[in-house]
N, C-alpha and C positions, 0 to 999 in steps of 0.2 A: 485448898483443892490439891487433889495431886496434880503433878504435868500432864499424865494420860492417866485416864480410866478406862478401862473396857469390862464391858458383862456381855455375858448370852443369857439370853431368857428363855426359857421353856415354855412358855405360854401358858403357864398356869400359876404364875406368880413367883416360882422359881427363878434364881440365877446363879451364875459360876461368873467369877472373876476371869478374866483372859490374859493370856501375855500378850504382847503387842509390840514388841521387841523385834525388828526385821519382819513382822508378818503385816501383810496388805489386807485391807477391807474384805476383798475378795476370798483371800484364804483364809479368814476366821468363819465367813458365811459357809465356806465348802467344809469346814472342819467340823461347825458346829451345828449351822442352822439345817444344811443339806438332809443329813443322815437323822437329826431330830425333830426339827419342826421348831418353833421361835423365831428369834430375831437375834440382832446385835447390836449394843449400843456404846459407841467410843464417843469419851467427852475429854475434851484438851482444852490447855490454857498455850493459845497461839504465841505467848510471848516467852515462852522457855525453851530451850534448844530439844527438849525429848518431843514437845508438841509440836514445833516446828519440822522435827526430822520425821516424825510420823504420818505428817501430812505429804511429807515431799514421796514416803514411799507407800503411799495409802492404795494408790493405783485409781483415784478419783480423776474424773476427766477434768479437761480445762475450763468449762462451763462451770461444775461442782467447786473447782479451786478458787474460782474466781469470785463466786458469791461467798466463798467459807473466809476468803482474808480480804474483802473488799475493803475500802476506808469507809464508803458512805453504809451507814447503818441504819439509814430510816427504817422503821417496819415495813416489811412487803411480803409478799408471798408469790413465788414463780414456780409455774406446772411445766414440766419436759415430760410427757410420756407417763410412766408410773411415777417418778423422781419429784419431789417436792422440795424446793430451797426457799427457806424461810428466814426471817429476820425479827427477831421479839426482842422488847427491851424494858427492864426492871431496876427501879429503884436501887441508888446505890447505898445500900446499908454497911456497907465497908469502914473502922474505924478512921475517924477523922476525915470521911467523905461528906459532899454535899447530897442528898438525895435526890435532888432532881438533875443530878449529871447521872443520868439512866444510865446503866449497863446494858451491853448488846448480849445478844447470844444468837450465834448464826447457826443452822439447822442446815442437814440434808437427809432427806429421808426416802426411805423405800421400802417394801414390803417385807426385808427381811433383815436391814441395816438401818442404823440412826447413826450420823456423826455429829456430834455439836462442839463448839468453837466457842472459845470465850476471854477475853484480853485480862478482865477484872474477877477476881472470886464474885459470884452472882448467889446470894443467899437462898432464891427462889430454887436452883439448881441443886444446891445441898438439901434443900427439903424433898424434892425429888427422890435423891441416892440414898437416903437415910433408911426408908423403908426397905429396901432391899436386901439389906443384913437379917432382917425379920422373915423373909419368906413373902414380902408383900409387895414384889415389884411388878411394874405393867406387864399385860398379857401380850399386848400389842406396840406397832411401833405409833399407832392413833392414842393409845391410853397413857404414852408415856410425853404425847405432846401434850393433850389435855389435861394431865395432872401440873405441866410445866404452867399451861396459860391459867389454870386457874391459880397457881401457886404466886406467880406474878401479880394477878390482881390482890390476892390476900397480904402479900406484901406492902401492895400499894395503899391500900385502904386507911391505913394507919398515918400516913404521911397526909392524905389529902384531908383526913378527919381534923389531924393537928392542924393544919392552914385555917379551917375555917373556925376551931377552938382559937385560935389568935386574934381573927376579927371580931369575933364574940367577946374576949377579953377589952378591945380598943372599944367596944361600942360602949362598954359597961364602966368606963374611965368618965369620972366627973368633966365637965366643958373645959375646967382650970389646967385639967393635966395633958390638953392636946398642944401641940406644935409642933417644933420642926422633927422631934423623937417620934412622934405619931407617924408623921408625913414619913419617915423614913424607913418605919417599919411597915407602912400599907405599901410602899413601894416595894420593899423586899417580898410580902407576902404577894402582888400582883406579880414580879417578875418570877417567883418559884413557879407558881398557876401557869402562866404563860408556857414557862419550860416543860413543864410536866403535860401539859395538855400537847404541846407540838408533838408527843409519841404517841399519845394515847388515841387520837382518833385514825390515824394510819394504823396500829396495833389493830382494832376495832377492825377495821378493813381487810388486814391480812387476815385474820381469824374467819371473817364471815366468806373470804372468799377462798378458803380451804373446805369449810362448811359443805358447799355446793359443789365443789369438783369431784369429778366419779373418779376416785382410786378406791379399788378392789380391797384396801388393806386398811379403809375406814369403816368401822362397823356404825350399825346405827348408833348403839349408845355413844360412840366417839363423836360423830357427829351432834347429838342431843350435848353432851358435853361441853362440843365446841360453842355449840349457841348459848349455852349457858355462860361461857366465859367471854364472849363477844357483847353479850348483855353487861355482864358486871363492867366490862371496861368501858362500853358506853354508858353507864352510870355514872363511874370515876371522871370519865370526859366530861359529862354535863355538870358533875359538881364544882370541876375546877372553873367552869365556864360562869358557873353562879358565884363563885369564890372571887373570880376575876372581877366581875359586873359590881360585886358588894363592895 
């Protein structure tokens, strides 16, 4: 991922890359959105100098800055007037990483602007960015969020399925093959299931909270997609419960 990426969306799927050096979020909105409509999205890596510099000059208020830079990253959704502050988590698919060490993405969302902050690369965010170059960008901030929420679930599903396959393989072993090795593998599967589950249920609650909030920039289509994302995260959490019990 780049240190800082900024896009201006026209509300019809089209987008342009925006310069962000020395430009606050309010200036971006004033220059692009107010004359043309649409919204601005800034995505940054807080672990880089460029990311920290942009945040410092972004013009965001203290409440937003606290949410975007907080050490506590349990999934949650907080609404302040027309602003939504949200933290979501995705499985860590970076080379050499353990998927259960989930990567956080912190979100500041308004009708005309979205800021997303991450500390490590997140594959689901790359999945959202990739179609932009083909003119298939999100039309609204709500659509951007729902695309991200659904891609987070997409990326988690194979990880959860792999845990069940590991248990299936253990069940198929001959009785004589059991022992310390099997107990160690069972303990590892249980540990991973618990770690993933720890974030899935709060993620479900965060998404369902936003779905019922009265935000004008959330369309009925956005709410339907949020509901779908909530249901998929719920199913994943229930599968993890079943895996742990097995």
